[in-house]
SELONU-741750 format. One record per residue (C-alpha): x, y, z; residue in three letters. Coordinates in steps of 0.02 Angstrom, whole numbers. Layout:
BEGIN
      c1      c2      c3  resn
       X       Y       Z   ALA
...
//
This chain:
BEGIN
      c1      c2      c3  resn
       0       0       0   MET
      53     178     -35   ASN
      40     316      96   PHE
      70     499      50   THR
     108     612     199   PHE
      85     801     176   ILE
     152     945     280   HIS
      50    1101     231   PRO
     128    1271     202   PRO
     116    1396     344   ARG
       4    1549     338   ASN
     125    1685     393   ALA
      54    1860     406   GLY
     143    2020     355   LYS
     142    2082     535   ASN
     207    1917     603   ASP
     385    1915     672   ILE
     392    1729     637   TRP
     384    1765     451   SER
     554    1845     476   ILE
     644    1734     601   ILE
     558    1564     596   ASP
     653    1402     572   ALA
     620    1283     429   GLU
     604    1119     523   LEU
     586     947     447   PRO
     414     870     482   PRO
     488     745     604   LEU
     319     672     654   GLY
     272     632     474   LEU
     446     569     432   ALA
     440     452     582   THR
     266     388     533   LEU
     331     358     356   ALA
     475     257     429   ALA
     352     155     533   VAL
     242     127     379   TRP
     388      68     273   GLU
     451     -44     413   LYS
     284    -135     393   GLU
     327    -170     211   GLY
     236     -29     120   HIS
     281     123      15   VAL
     275     304      70   SER
     296     480       3   GLN
     323     640     102   ILE
     277     810      29   ILE
     347     950     136   ASP
     247    1091      57   ALA
     306    1212     192   ALA
     490    1193     148   ALA
     458    1182     -39   LEU
     337    1331     -35   LYS
     207    1236    -137   LEU
      33    1298    -177   THR
    -117    1183    -156   VAL
    -123    1139    -344   PRO
      64    1103    -340   GLU
      41     990    -189   ILE
     -96     891    -277   ILE
      13     876    -433   ALA
     155     808    -326   SER
      55     664    -253   ILE
     109     495    -318   ALA
     -19     407    -426   SER
    -156     306    -340   ALA
    -110     323    -156   PRO
    -209     214     -36   ASP
    -196     343     103   TYR
    -162     530     103   ILE
    -113     595     275   GLY
    -112     781     314   ILE
     -43     851     476   THR
     -94    1022     539   SER
     -71    1150     674   THR
    -201    1284     704   THR
    -125    1413     585   THR
    -108    1280     449   GLU
    -284    1209     461   ILE
    -368    1316     327   SER
    -238    1261     199   THR
    -245    1081     262   ALA
    -433    1079     232   VAL
    -410    1143      54   LYS
    -279    1008      22   ILE
    -398     875      87   ALA
    -540     937     -22   GLN
    -435     944    -180   GLU
    -352     776    -143   ALA
    -524     695    -128   ARG
    -571     761    -301   LYS
    -406     708    -380   ALA
    -392     538    -294   PHE
    -568     476    -253   PRO
    -502     303    -211   GLY
    -385     365     -75   ALA
    -433     380     107   LYS
    -398     552     179   ILE
    -325     555     355   ILE
    -290     708     460   MET
    -184     718     616   GLY
     -88     840     725   GLY
    -138     958     863   VAL
    -283    1050     782   HIS
    -367     896     705   PRO
    -348     807     873   THR
    -451     944     956   VAL
    -581     955     817   PHE
    -582     772     763   HIS
    -771     751     768   GLU
    -808     907     666   GLU
    -682     864     531   LEU
    -753     689     507   VAL
    -936     740     525   ARG
    -919     871     388   HIS
    -826     750     272   ASP
    -667     855     270   ILE
    -577     690     291   CYS
    -620     506     310   ASP
    -535     490     478   MET
    -431     582     608   VAL
    -290     501     703   VAL
    -294     585     873   ARG
    -139     622     976   ASN
       7     506     939   GLU
       0     415     772   GLY
     121     269     772   GLU
       4     132     837   PHE
    -136     187     720   ALA
     -19     183     569   VAL
      44       9     616   ILE
    -136     -52     629   ALA
    -183      22     461   LEU
     -27     -54     383   ALA
     -81    -224     447   GLY
    -256    -209     374   GLY
    -342    -192     543   THR
    -527    -147     526   PRO
    -557      37     563   TRP
    -665      -9     711   SER
    -512     -79     799   ARG
    -382      52     753   VAL
    -329     146     911   PRO
    -346     336     922   ASN
    -456     340     767   LEU
    -611     447     737   THR
    -708     394     582   TRP
    -880     381     503   LYS
    -967     216     468   ASN
   -1081     172     321   GLU
   -1232     239     416   ARG
   -1150     409     431   GLY
   -1116     391     618   GLU
    -958     471     686   VAL
    -866     342     791   LEU
    -727     378     915   ILE
    -616     228     945   ASN
    -530     209    1114   PRO
    -354     275    1136   ASP
    -212     151    1123   ALA
    -188     153    1312   GLY
       0     160    1288   ARG
     127     271    1205   PHE
     275     243    1091   ALA
     447     203    1160   ASP
     550     340    1079   LEU
     708     234    1077   ASP
     616      95     984   ALA
     551     206     844   LEU
     648     208     680   PRO
     738     367     634   PHE
     638     487     523   PRO
     652     453     336   LEU
     764     601     300   TYR
     803     533     127   GLU
     625     578      75   LYS
     643     760     131   LEU
     723     914      49   PRO
     864     918     175   MET
     954    1067      98   SER
     805    1180     139   LEU
     803    1156     327   TYR
     881    1277     450   HIS
     864    1339     628   SER
     775    1500     677   ALA
     867    1661     636   LEU
     996    1692     772   GLY
     982    1516     846   ALA
    1127    1434     753   ALA
    1308    1485     738   LYS
    1352    1348     613   LYS
    1271    1292     452   GLN
    1197    1179     395   PRO
    1084    1168     547   SER
     927    1071     584   ILE
     796    1047     719   GLY
     777     890     823   MET
     649     834     953   ILE
     704     707    1084   THR
     551     698    1198   SER
     363     702    1195   ARG
     264     799    1322   GLY
     315     931    1447   CYS
     321     926    1637   PRO
     255    1104    1641   GLY
      66    1116    1627   LYS
      49    1299    1578   CYS
    -127    1352    1534   HIS
     -74    1420    1365   PHE
      -5    1251    1306   CYS
     -96    1096    1244   PHE
     -17     967    1359   SER
    -135     822    1320   GLU
     -67     778    1147   MET
      62     652    1208   PHE
     -10     599    1374   GLY
      20     655    1553   VAL
     194     584    1574   LYS
     343     655    1479   THR
     441     526    1381   ARG
     624     542    1338   TRP
     741     479    1205   MET
     896     407    1289   SER
    1063     499    1276   PRO
    1135     353    1177   GLU
     993     362    1049   ARG
    1010     552    1034   ILE
    1197     532    1000   LEU
    1161     403     866   GLU
    1035     522     787   HIS
    1158     668     789   ILE
    1295     563     711   LEU
    1177     506     572   LEU
    1135     687     530   LEU
    1316     741     542   ASN
    1392     603     437   ARG
    1255     579     306   ARG
    1199     760     283   TYR
    1344     863     349   GLY
    1239     942     488   ILE
    1349    1049     600   ARG
    1219    1120     720   GLU
    1069    1045     810   ILE
     927    1150     880   SER
     835    1045    1009   PHE
     652    1098     998   TYR
     589     993    1144   ASP
     466    1094    1248   ASP
     586    1083    1395   THR
     749     999    1344   PHE
     826    1016    1517   THR
     679     947    1617   ALA
     779     787    1650   ASP
     945     861    1700   GLN
    1030     691    1722   ASN
     987     645    1542   ARG
    1058     808    1476   VAL
    1217     786    1578   ALA
    1238     609    1511   ALA
    1216     671    1332   LEU
    1345     808    1361   CYS
    1471     681    1423   ARG
    1439     570    1271   LEU
    1466     717    1153   LEU
    1629     757    1240   LEU
    1688     577    1247   ASP
    1650     551    1062   GLN
    1723     721    1017   ARG
    1571     763     913   VAL
    1602     925     819   LYS
    1422     988     824   VAL
    1361    1144     913   SER
    1186    1153     983   TRP
    1048    1256    1066   SER
     890    1210    1160   CYS
     731    1268    1250   PHE
     726    1267    1440   ALA
     624    1323    1589   ARG
     710    1434    1715   VAL
     679    1305    1852   ASP
     765    1162    1759   THR
     947    1221    1752   VAL
    1090    1231    1876   SER
    1263    1311    1870   PRO
    1352    1143    1853   ASP
    1237    1082    1715   LEU
    1255    1242    1616   LEU
    1444    1234    1623   LEU
    1439    1055    1559   LEU
    1317    1103    1421   MET
    1433    1242    1365   LYS
    1582    1127    1363   LYS
    1490    1002    1252   SER
    1440    1131    1121   GLY
    1284    1222    1186   CYS
    1294    1406    1139   HIS
    1114    1466    1163   GLN
     963    1429    1272   ILE
     788    1495    1245   MET
     696    1525    1409   TYR
     510    1555    1419   GLY
     512    1704    1538   PHE
     338    1755    1477   GLU
     318    1908    1590   THR
     397    2010    1729   PHE
     234    2003    1827   ASP
     229    1859    1951   GLU
      40    1869    1968   ALA
      24    1834    1781   LEU
     144    1687    1796   LEU
      32    1614    1930   ASN
    -122    1649    1824   ARG
     -45    1539    1688   PHE
       4    1399    1808   ASN
     183    1429    1751   LYS
     251    1373    1920   ARG
     407    1482    1906   THR
     450    1646    1989   ASN
     557    1799    1954   LEU
     697    1743    2069   GLU
     716    1583    1968   GLN
     718    1685    1807   ALA
     854    1799    1873   GLN
     956    1649    1936   ASN
     943    1564    1766   ALA
    1003    1722    1679   ILE
    1149    1743    1798   ARG
    1204    1561    1789   TRP
    1185    1553    1599   THR
    1289    1711    1576   LYS
    1422    1640    1692   ALA
    1430    1485    1581   ALA
    1451    1600    1429   LYS
    1294    1534    1345   ILE
    1186    1659    1249   ASP
    1006    1684    1303   ILE
     853    1701    1191   ARG
     705    1756    1295   GLY
     523    1724    1251   ALA
     391    1845    1315   PHE
     201    1856    1306   MET
     105    2019    1288   LEU
     -82    2044    1311   GLY
    -118    1907    1437   SER
    -273    1898    1548   PRO
    -249    2026    1685   GLY
    -114    2116    1585   GLU
    -101    2305    1601   THR
      -1    2437    1510   ALA
     111    2447    1662   GLU
     146    2259    1667   SER
     190    2259    1481   ILE
     308    2406    1506   ARG
     389    2314    1651   ASN
     413    2158    1544   THR
     494    2257    1403   ILE
     605    2347    1528   ALA
     655    2180    1606   PHE
     703    2111    1435   ALA
     811    2263    1398   LYS
     898    2269    1567   LYS
     925    2081    1586   SER
    1071    2074    1466   GLY
     995    1934    1361   ILE
    1056    1927    1182   GLN
     890    1902    1092   LEU
     706    1924    1134   ALA
     548    1858    1055   ILE
     387    1948    1100   PHE
     223    1860    1060   ASN
      43    1911    1083   ILE
     -39    1788    1202   THR
    -137    1666    1094   THR
    -266    1540    1160   PRO
    -237    1387    1052   TYR
    -383    1264    1040   PRO
    -373    1127    1170   GLY
    -282    1232    1299   THR
    -359    1282    1466   PRO
    -341    1463    1412   LEU
    -444    1432    1255   TYR
    -578    1336    1348   ARG
    -593    1474    1478   GLU
    -614    1616    1354   PHE
    -728    1514    1240   LEU
    -844    1478    1386   SER
    -849    1664    1427   ARG
    -880    1714    1246   ASN
    -722    1817    1261   ALA
    -632    1770    1100   LEU
    -618    1909     972   LEU
    -631    1784     829   HIS
    -597    1605     774   GLN
    -504    1646     615   ASN
    -370    1513     635   TRP
    -253    1599     510   ASP
    -236    1741     636   LEU
    -190    1629     784   TYR
     -11    1670     741   ASN
      51    1754     901   ARG
      52    1922     811   ALA
    -135    1963     818   GLU
    -244    1990     973   PRO
    -372    1852    1002   VAL
    -426    1880    1182   LEU
    -554    2008    1239   LYS
    -473    2093    1388   LEU
    -549    2214    1512   ASP
    -383    2303    1535   THR
    -316    2329    1358   LEU
    -391    2353    1185   THR
    -331    2253    1034   PRO
    -256    2414     962   ARG
    -156    2443    1122   GLU
     -90    2266    1120   ILE
     -35    2281     938   LYS
      52    2445     977   ASP
     145    2367    1123   PHE
     193    2218    1012   TYR
     281    2334     889   ARG
     349    2442    1029   LYS
     432    2291    1110   SER
     534    2255     954   TYR
     580    2437     926   ARG
     639    2461    1104   GLU
     737    2298    1115   PHE
     819    2287     945   TYR
     848    2468     898   LEU
     957    2509    1048   ARG
    1130    2571     992   PRO
    1213    2455    1118   PHE
    1121    2304    1048   PHE
    1165    2346     868   ILE
    1349    2381     908   LEU
    1367    2220    1009   ARG
    1303    2115     864   HIS
    1406    2206     733   ILE
    1562    2167     834   LEU
    1517    1982     832   LYS
    1505    1973     641   ILE
    1647    1874     566   ARG
    1604    1853     381   THR
    1518    1949     242   PHE
    1381    1815     239   ALA
    1345    1847     423   GLU
    1343    2034     389   PHE
    1216    2013     248   SER
    1103    1905     356   ILE
    1114    2023     504   ALA
    1076    2179     401   VAL
     931    2093     313   GLY
     856    2033     476   ALA
     876    2203     560   LEU
     791    2290     413   PHE
     643    2169     425   LYS
     626    2196     612   VAL
     631    2385     588   ILE
     498    2371     453   ARG
     388    2268     569   LEU
     417    2384     716   ALA
     367    2540     620   PHE
     231    2463     511   ARG
      95    2555     606   LYS
     160    2719     534   LEU
     115    2665     359   PHE
     -23    2536     375   HIS
    -184    2518     471   LYS
    -171    2384     606   PRO
//
């Protein structure tokens, strides 16, 4: 049987900072499912329309002839395009079964099947469902599947009741991907070629703005030995020189990270790397070891300089921990990329100003400011939906650059103004510009830096020329 997996293109807005800095990551979930499918003796195709910048007609034209299954993954901002792909694929390949999966389809699985957008949705994790389909298991017994029977009834099969062992999964089928097109986020890699990697599923933090149910309650980890094997494969086969670990909280298991660092040092692996971390999951000793093994940047989710807002989000961190993490990371000579949220429930103009001031005074190298966005499935979304306090449900605009929440304390216009103000005040400081100019070593780096700075300036001042 033939299975075509499709990664839709993103819908990036003109006012979206992520259209400037975002990484181009391989669709690791699809590439792993393709590897599982082929391990069962079948044929697969992966179309990464995001990396290839394909239109919907181009995607349909790229599908191999007569596929048995067409699988489309989707986040919230991709769903409108994913639906168009599904509709056109059904017309072009009436004999194929259309499957959708990913975060957004998991939340809206019943609606997608009921309205015949697709034949079935694989909820949450997909490996066990794909293995069952590969073995010809009747749909009624495929775990995690939502589907419609001949009588038009939407049926929701039980969950698998277990989750994949990450060490037992085959490596993603990189050979089916356009490897030369992938790269880390702007400013996240100091070596090229670079690529993203995910070594865990789930997150020990249960913040109300995150959908923590996708991979179960318990966080699962890939072992240090398996991570090393994965890095060496990418390094030797594709010449990858930098890894960006995009785990929600890479350092949550500090012993695992320390063991990986020691393996990298023992094997003398010449790969640099960066990661995401929470401020309560690092220590001075661990950071020094990370630096020694090649880590040069950590992205911390600081979110806000208002402790009451942190508590409101169930972040379970405090300002003292944030300041400790900054101090310890600087001492280890690791750069810091800080992530901040603007326009949260309870937010005021004063709290936003304090957050921007904190970012500027903290000495961090890079800052990402996002407008608080209630993604479907999160406690934040459920709360504001129940209160009829969402400005809209235009999924294309759930991009962290457009207000979605109705707040009593700030208007959407004020939030947008603060969003642009945050980038102006952080990135247009003479000290910031001079510091980064002094770090430039090649003409290529100079071209990238100037281009990125121009785009940030254009975003920051867009309100002078365009209506919000």
